[in-house]
C-alpha positions in Angstrom: 0.0 0.2 0.1 1.8 2.8 -1.4 0.9 6.8 -0.5 -0.7 8.4 -3.5 0.2 11.7 -5.1 -0.6 14.4 -2.6 -2.3 16.2 -5.7 -5.2 13.6 -5.6 -4.9 13.5 -2.0 -5.9 16.9 -1.8 -8.5 17.1 -4.2 -9.8 13.8 -2.7 -9.9 15.6 0.6 -11.9 18.5 -1.5 -14.4 16.1 -2.9 -15.5 15.0 0.8 -15.3 18.4 2.6 -18.3 19.5 -0.3 -20.7 16.7 0.6 -23.0 16.9 2.5 -22.6 15.2 6.4 -25.4 12.5 5.4 -22.9 11.8 1.9 -19.6 12.1 3.5 -18.6 8.7 3.1 -19.0 8.0 -0.3 -16.4 10.2 -1.5 -14.2 9.2 1.6 -13.9 5.4 0.7 -13.4 6.6 -3.0 -10.4 9.2 -1.7 -9.8 6.1 0.3 -9.7 3.4 -2.3 -6.5 5.3 -3.7 -3.9 4.2 -1.1 -6.1 1.6 0.9 -8.3 -1.0 -0.1 -10.9 -2.0 1.4 -14.6 -3.6 1.8 -16.5 -0.4 3.9 -16.2 2.1 6.1 -18.2 3.4 8.9 -18.0 6.6 11.1 -19.8 7.3 14.8 -19.7 11.0 15.6 -21.1 12.9 18.7 -21.9 16.0 17.1 -24.7 15.2 14.7 -28.1 13.8 16.1 -29.4 13.0 12.3 -26.3 11.1 11.2 -24.5 9.7 14.0 -23.6 6.4 12.5 -23.1 5.9 9.0 -21.8 3.0 6.4 -21.0 2.9 3.0 -19.6 0.1 0.9 -20.0 -4.1 0.7 -23.7 -4.1 1.7 -22.9 -7.7 3.5 -21.2 -5.0 6.1 -22.9 -1.7 5.9 -26.2 -3.2 6.6 -25.6 -5.3 9.8 -22.9 -3.3 11.2 -24.2 -1.7 14.4 -23.6 1.6 16.9 -22.8 -0.8 19.3 -20.0 -2.7 17.5 -18.1 0.5 16.5 -18.5 2.2 20.3 -16.6 -1.4 21.1 -14.1 -0.4 19.1 -14.2 3.2 19.7 -13.4 2.3 23.2 -9.9 0.7 22.2 -8.9 3.6 19.9 -6.9 6.7 21.5 -7.9 10.0 19.9 -4.7 10.8 16.8 -3.6 7.4 17.8 -4.7 4.9 14.5 -5.4 1.2 15.4 -5.2 -1.2 13.5 -6.7 -5.4 14.1 -9.5 -7.7 14.3 -12.8 -6.3 15.3 -16.3 -7.6 16.1 -18.1 -6.1 13.2 -21.7 -6.7 11.3 -21.5 -10.3 13.5 -17.8 -11.2 12.4 -14.2 -11.0 13.2 -12.9 -8.4 10.5 -9.7 -6.7 10.0 -10.3 -2.8 10.8 -8.5 0.3 10.9 -9.9 3.1 13.6 -9.0 6.7 13.9 -10.6 8.8 16.6 -10.7 12.8 15.9 -11.9 15.2 18.6 -11.7 18.7 17.5 -11.8 21.5 20.1 -15.2 21.8 21.3 -16.3 18.6 19.2 -17.3 15.1 20.8 -15.3 13.5 19.0 -15.8 11.1 15.5 -14.4 7.7 14.7 -13.8 6.4 11.6 -13.4 2.4 11.1 -12.1 1.0 8.0 -12.8 -2.9 7.0 -9.7 -3.5 4.9 -8.7 -5.8 2.6 -4.9 -5.7 3.5 -3.0 -4.6 6.2 -1.6 -1.3 6.0 1.5 0.6 6.7 1.9 3.1 9.5 2.6 5.8 6.5 -0.8 5.2 5.3 -2.4 4.6 8.5 -0.6 8.4 9.4 -2.4 9.3 6.3 -5.9 8.1 7.0 -5.6 9.8 10.4 -4.7 13.1 9.2 -7.2 12.7 6.7 -10.5 12.2 9.0 -8.8 15.1 11.4 -10.1 17.4 8.6 -13.6 15.4 8.2 -14.1 15.5 11.6 -13.5 19.6 11.6 -16.1 19.9 8.9 -18.7 17.5 11.3 -18.1 20.1 13.9 -18.5 23.1 11.8 -21.1 21.5 9.8 -23.6 20.1 12.7 -23.5 23.9 14.0 -24.7 25.5 10.9 -27.3 23.0 9.7 -29.6 23.8 7.3 -33.6 23.7 7.7 -34.2 20.2 6.7 -31.3 18.8 8.7 -32.4 21.1 11.9 -35.6 19.1 11.3 -33.4 15.8 11.2 -32.1 16.5 14.6 -35.4 17.1 16.2 -36.7 13.8 14.9 -33.3 12.7 16.5 -34.2 14.3 19.4 -37.4 12.8 19.8 -35.9 9.3 19.3 -33.9 9.8 22.3 -37.0 10.9 24.0 -38.1 7.7 22.8 -35.7 5.5 24.6 -35.5 7.3 27.8 -39.3 6.8 27.8 -38.4 3.2 27.3 -36.0 2.7 30.3 -37.8 4.4 32.7 -40.8 2.6 32.1 -38.7 -0.6 32.2 -37.5 0.9 35.6 -40.9 1.8 36.9 -42.5 -1.9 36.1 -39.7 -3.2 37.9 -40.1 -1.2 41.1 -43.6 -1.4 41.4 -43.8 -5.4 40.9 -40.6 -5.0 43.6 -42.8 -3.1 46.0 -45.9 -5.7 45.2 -43.9 -8.2 46.4 -42.4 -7.1 49.4 -45.9 -5.7 50.7 -47.4 -8.9 49.9 -50.0 -10.2 52.6 -49.4 -13.6 51.6 -45.9 -14.1 51.2 -43.9 -15.0 54.1 -40.0 -13.3 54.2 -38.0 -16.0 52.2 -40.4 -16.4 49.7 -40.9 -12.6 49.2 -37.2 -12.3 48.8 -37.2 -15.5 46.5 -39.3 -13.2 44.6 -38.1 -10.0 45.0 -34.7 -11.7 43.9 -36.0 -13.3 40.7 -37.8 -10.2 39.6 -34.3 -8.1 39.9 -32.6 -10.6 38.0 -35.2 -10.7 35.0 -35.4 -6.9 35.1 -31.6 -7.2 34.6 -31.6 -9.5 32.3 -34.1 -7.5 29.9 -32.1 -4.3 30.2 -28.9 -6.0 28.7 -30.5 -7.6 25.7 -32.7 -4.5 25.1 -28.7 -2.6 24.8 -27.7 -5.3 22.6 -30.8 -4.7 20.3 -31.2 -2.8 17.7 -35.1 -3.5 17.7 -35.5 -0.7 14.7 -34.2 -2.9 12.4 -36.7 -5.8 13.0 -40.5 -7.0 12.8 -42.6 -8.5 14.9 -45.7 -10.6 14.8 -48.8 -8.8 16.3 -49.4 -11.6 18.9 -45.8 -12.4 19.9 -45.4 -9.1 20.9 -48.7 -9.0 22.6 -47.5 -12.2 24.3 -44.5 -10.9 25.4 -46.4 -7.8 27.1 -48.3 -10.0 28.9 -45.4 -11.5 30.5 -44.0 -8.0 31.8 -47.3 -7.1 33.0 -47.8 -10.2 35.0 -45.5 -9.4 37.9 -47.1 -6.0 38.3 -50.4 -7.4 39.4 -49.1 -11.0 40.5 -49.8 -10.0 44.1 -52.2 -7.1 44.6 -56.0 -7.5 44.6 -56.0 -5.6 40.9 -57.5 -8.3 38.0 -55.5 -8.1 35.0 -57.6 -8.6 31.4 -55.8 -9.0 28.3 -57.3 -8.7 24.9 -54.8 -9.1 22.3 -55.3 -8.5 18.7 -57.5 -10.4 16.4 -54.7 -10.4 13.5 -51.8 -12.2 15.6 -49.9 -12.7 12.5 -49.9 -9.0 11.3 -46.5 -7.8 11.1 -45.6 -5.0 13.4 -42.5 -2.7 12.8 -40.1 -3.1 16.0 -39.8 0.3 17.0 -43.8 0.2 16.8 -44.1 -3.0 19.0 -41.8 -2.2 21.5 -43.3 1.7 21.9 -46.8 -0.6 22.1 -45.7 -2.4 24.8 -44.0 0.6 27.1 -47.2 2.7 26.4 -49.1 0.5 27.6 -46.7 -0.6 30.6 -46.3 2.7 31.7 -50.0 3.3 31.5 -50.7 0.3 33.9 -48.2 1.6 36.5 -49.7 4.8 36.8 -53.2 3.8 37.2 -52.0 1.2 40.2 -50.7 3.9 41.9 -54.2 5.0 42.5 -56.3 3.4 45.2 -59.8 1.9 44.7 -58.9 -0.2 41.3 -60.2 -4.1 41.1 -59.9 -4.0 37.4 -57.3 -2.9 34.6 -58.5 -4.5 30.7 -55.8 -4.2 27.8 -57.0 -4.5 24.2 -54.5 -4.2 21.4 -56.4 -4.1 18.1 -54.7 -3.4 13.9 -56.0 -1.8 11.4 -54.6 -1.5 8.0 -52.8 1.6 9.1 -52.2 1.6 12.5 -52.1 -0.4 15.7 -54.6 1.2 18.7 -54.1 0.5 21.9 -56.4 1.1 25.1 -56.2 0.5 28.9 -59.5 0.6 31.3 -59.7 0.8 34.4 -62.4 1.2 37.1 -60.5 3.1 39.4 -61.2 6.8 40.8 -60.7 8.2 37.5 -58.9 11.4 38.7 -55.5 11.0 36.3 -55.0 14.2 34.2 -52.9 14.5 31.1 -50.9 17.3 32.8 -49.6 14.6 35.0 -46.0 14.1 34.4 -45.8 10.3 33.8 -48.7 10.8 31.0 -46.6 13.6 29.6 -43.7 11.0 29.0 -45.9 8.3 27.8 -47.4 11.2 25.0 -44.0 12.4 24.3 -43.0 8.3 23.7 -46.2 8.3 21.1 -45.1 11.5 19.4 -41.5 10.0 18.8 -42.9 7.4 16.8 -45.5 9.4 14.8 -48.3 8.6 16.8 -50.8 9.9 19.3 -52.1 9.4 23.2 -55.5 10.4 25.1 -56.7 10.0 28.0 -60.4 10.2 29.3 -60.8 10.0 33.0 -64.2 10.3 34.9 -64.2 10.9 38.4 -66.2 8.0 39.8 -66.0 5.8 36.9 -62.4 5.0 36.1 -59.4 5.8 33.2 -59.3 5.0 29.6 -56.1 5.7 28.0 -56.0 5.2 24.4 -53.0 5.5 21.5 -53.0 5.1 18.2 -49.1 4.2 15.8 -48.8 4.2 12.8 -47.5 0.7 11.1 -46.2 2.6 8.0 -43.6 5.3 6.8 -44.9 8.9 7.2 -45.7 10.4 3.7 -42.7 12.0 2.3 -43.5 16.0 2.4 -44.4 17.5 -0.8 -41.9 20.0 -2.5 -42.5 23.9 -0.9 -44.2 26.0 -3.3 -41.4 27.9 -3.9 -40.2 25.3 -5.9 -43.2 24.8 -8.1 -42.5 27.2 -11.0 -38.9 25.0 -11.4 -39.2 22.5 -14.4 -38.2 19.0 -13.9 -34.7 19.2 -15.2 -34.4 22.5 -13.3 -35.4 20.5 -10.4 -32.6 17.4 -11.0 -30.0 20.3 -11.2 -31.3 22.1 -7.8 -31.5 18.4 -5.8 -27.9 17.9 -7.1 -26.7 21.2 -6.1 -28.3 20.9 -2.8 -26.0 17.4 -2.2 -22.9 19.8 -2.6 -22.1 18.9 -5.9 -20.4 21.3 -8.2 -21.5 21.9 -11.9 -18.5 20.1 -13.9 -20.4 17.1 -11.2 -23.9 17.9 -12.2 -22.9 17.6 -15.7 -21.1 14.4 -15.8 -24.2 13.1 -13.8 -27.1 14.3 -15.7 -24.9 14.0 -19.0 -25.1 17.6 -20.1 -22.4 20.6 -20.5 -21.2 22.4 -17.7 -22.0 25.1 -19.6 -26.2 24.2 -19.7 -25.6 23.5 -15.8 -24.9 27.2 -15.3 -27.4 28.0 -17.6 -30.3 26.1 -15.3 -28.5 27.5 -11.8 -29.0 30.9 -13.2 -32.7 30.4 -14.0 -32.8 28.4 -10.4 -31.4 31.5 -8.5 -34.0 33.8 -10.5 -37.5 32.0 -10.1 -36.3 31.0 -6.0 -35.1 35.1 -5.4 -31.8 33.9 -4.0 -28.9 35.4 -4.9 -26.7 32.2 -3.9 -26.2 28.7 -4.6 -26.3 28.6 -0.5 -29.9 29.9 -0.3 -31.1 27.6 -3.1 -29.8 24.5 -1.4 -31.2 25.6 2.0 -34.7 26.4 0.1 -34.5 22.9 -1.2 -33.6 20.9 2.0 -36.1 22.8 3.6 -38.8 21.7 0.9 -37.8 18.3 1.2 -36.4 17.7 -2.3 -33.4 16.5 -1.4 -34.8 13.8 0.8 -37.4 13.1 -2.0 -34.8 12.7 -4.4 
């Protein structure tokens, strides 16, 4: 593995730095291919909520590699100190070169290259220098995002809220089960201790399994998901006077997205835990139903009916439902009980239509604008669309005039805000 001509490296670096955050790995892989044969590249960064983990290359690797695997590699890599060894990636032991960089004021970024051979020390050093530049660009881009990426970061924040709510619900359910066991009048001290120990061990196993499972990439039959929920709910009322009634989905074979199944379980368990905090309950009924487009949940009790939507636990459950595009409702009637309902979408959200400001652009101008928004230069756009560079300049001038903006950057911002770059 010999070092390439410096001019080649500089040109490749320029193409990497000009690319949007979410598309940096493709030109970076092409640049690395000049002097480091590899099967795939992956990055993990703490400075971009929308693109914290990205991979590019051989789909056998890129479609299976996880952020947990990258994080384990990152734990062995020092900032500015290239590391080469075999690592657990995409479920296999693969040869990998890893470099880490942390510019001033940044959280840091890790690059892992699944190599096709052992790199020399000069090559490792060159990859480190190149990644240092990319990490600086990531930090700057993260602080000056276009509207579409800012919206993406809000979605990422919602996903973090979902994960936090799931963990909070799991802890609350475990504590409720432990308290129910320790307060039971039907168990002696030894039996209560054994039961509490079993509950604690089961909770630890569940949390550890959750930490290793990327549930957003999986699917699960509705019946299986509901049965799993039933197992999680059983300890909550095992030693109480409250009767738990479960009505699973009629279509048990209906496949649910993994994140929707997990969110549904967490919402129901959270609602049951909140209801059990109120006195006077004798019955809680849980119902799941699926339609063509959504999963509907209902949790009813016969308690005092004093729960409000403004209660902190209910606000957290509402945030959890919203994080996956769903909604939560509450109907409480004093003296008659409380009903918590939720509707969770079973399909992806419909893509946003381009902004009206783009309505006046011709199809070819939209194609040029989309590529401009991705950071391509006139020459690259011309090559991609099989037209001359002069024609690209003509289209760009018309685009700026029709959009009423003075620079390519402003036009790109409008394209991102309209959803054009996301749709293409």
